[in-house]
N, C-alpha and C positions, 0 to 999 in steps of 0.2 A: 360260552353261558350269553345264554335269553330268557329275557323276562314275558311274564304273562298278567294278562289282570286279576287285578283280588278285590275283596270288597272291602277286607282288611287296611288296603291303602286308598279308598277310595277318597277319598278327603285331601287327597292332591294328585288324585289320579294317575299316582305312581304303580309303575308294575309292580310284582311280588318277584324275586330271584328260582330262579329255576337251572338245578344243575344241565350239561352237557352228558355229568358224563358217571360213572358211579365213586371219578374220586371226588369228583367236586361234593359229587348227595352226601362221602363220608366227612368231608370239608363241613360243610355250614350244617353240619349234622353234630361236630362238633363244637362250633363257635358258638349254634342252640343250648347247647348243656354243659359245658365244662365253664369258670374262666378260663383260664390257662390254656390258651394251643398253638404248631409247635407247629409252623407248614414250610415243607421245604419245595426242590423243583426245581424244574427250569422253567427258562421266559417263558411266556404264550399259556402260560398254563388258568392264568384268574385270579393264582395268589390271592395277590394286591386287591386286586381292583374287588371279588366277594370280599375282602377286607371290607373297603374302604365303604363299598355299597351297603352293607348291615350299618357298618358304625353309622352312616349318615341315615341309615330306615330307623336307626334305635332312639335318632339325636332328635329329627321329628316328629316322633308318636309319645315326643315324652318322658320314654326307660331310661333313655341316661341327663345330665347335664352336662356333658363333656367327652370331646375329643379330641381326644392328643396323637400328635405323631413325630416320631423322630426317628431317626437314621444314623450310621456313625459317619464322622468327617472323615471318608478312605472313600476314592472312584477309582476313577481308573483312566478319568481326566482331568485336567486342570482342579485344585482345589479351590476349597473357597472363601479363603485367600483373593483371589483373581476375580468375583464379582463384587461389586461393587452398592453397596447401602448398610441396615443391623446386620445382627445376626440371622433374623428372623430371614430377611429380603435377602443376604447369602443364601441362606437356606432352602428360599421357593421352588428354583429349580428342579431344582432333586425327589422334589415332595409331588410337584406335579402331573404324575399319571394321580395320584393319594386324589388330590381337589379337586381335581379335572371331574374324580366317581365323584366326592360328596355335591360337588356342582352341582351336580345334573341328576340328583337323590329331591335335593333340598333350595336347588335355585343360585345363580349367581345372586342374589342381594339378600337372600337368606342366609346365606355364605360367607359374604362381607358382614356382617350383622354379630352372626354370631363369630365370628375373627374380633373385629374389634371391641366385643365386650369380652373378648378371653372364655369364651364356649368352644370355639376349634382354635388348637395351642400347636403349634413347631416350636416342641424343644429339641436344641440339641446336645448333645452330649459333654461340650466346654461349660454345659449353665444347669446339666439334672439334679446336681448333688443341692446334697439337701432340698427338694422339693420330695412333696408329697402328694397322691391321687385318691379318690374315693369318687365312685361314682359316676364313670368311665370308659367310652372305649378307649384300649393305649396302640395305637400298632406301631412295632416295629420295624420299620421295612432296610434288607442289606442287614439285613442280621450276620452272615457269616463272616460279614467287616466288623463288626465287636471284638475288641479284646476278652479276656473270663474277662476280668479286674469288671469292664465294664455293663458286661452281664452282667455283675454283679450288684452294680450305683442300678441299672435301671429296671429288673432284678426286687430292690432291695425297698423300691418307690413306690411298689403296688399296694394300694391303700384296698378297706371295705368296699363289696358291691362294686368292681371293674375285672370287664372282658379285656384279654390281654391275646394280644400275635403278633406272636415271635413267626417273622414273614426272611425265607431265605432259603439260598440255595449256595452250598457247599464248594460244588465244582467253580468255585467265578469270586471268589475269594481271593481281597488284593494285598493282605495281613505279610510283612515277613516276620511273623510269628506265633503258635497259636491261637486255630477262633473262636472268640468265645462259642459261636455257638457246635460246634463241637461239642464243646466242656458241659455244654447245658443238654444236650441231646445223650450225650458219654452219665450221666451226672443222674436224668430221665429210669431209664434206661436201668445202672446197677442198682440205685434206693426204689427201684420200683415206684416210682414219684404220679399225682398220679394225674398228668398232663399227658394228654396225648399226642401223638408226633404224626401228621399227618405228610404223607410220599407221595408227592405227582413225579409221570417221569414224562418220557416225549411221545411217549403213546396219548400223554393226556392233554396236548398241547392243542390249544383252540383257538389262538393267535390268525395264526396262519401255514396251511401247508410251506410257503418257504422258510421259516421262524422253524418247524421241523424240521427240515430240511438242513438249518446253518445246526442247531444243536447239536443236529446224530452227524453233519462235518466238523465237528471239533470234538463230541466228544473220541469220536473217531480215533482220532491221533492223541486223547489223553492232553490238552493242550492247559 
């Protein structure tokens, strides 16, 4: 992913987003034209960075009033229970890539103020039921680890004037049951729902050659 200058962003001298490949360009177009987008693919393709950066830009430009970050409480390592602090503080280590991308766009001080005011919020699935969101950019990361019931809870929280990104890699599911992301993809395709599905492949990896090498290596052993 590259950035280049833009008059639109001149107020803070923040460069606009420039896609590095055709799939990133398609993803950006979908984010700007569709209220809901499903994005799939391996690590290192820019899925999370693009969504977080666009969310920060929309917030900075006052085109949305809130950013909601969430992800399932399933990991390939330690559970949230091993981390000290509140539920939000326990959630923060997994949200770190998104948080850093947002800070890069709006500044650390503005980020801290927005969190304090509740304008940027991390919402674990454990406290999601009963919530309702509007005028927000909502990013669900690691969606492959959400169950179908959790996906239903998440999707039925969404109100008016929201942009929703469901981001995941079905090849890295850590669940012992059906992935809710697979269920959502099936529903979109079978019912022809107006939700674009953007699929990155290892050819779209921009993080590094090493990242691409390992993604390919693990794909070849069908891990």
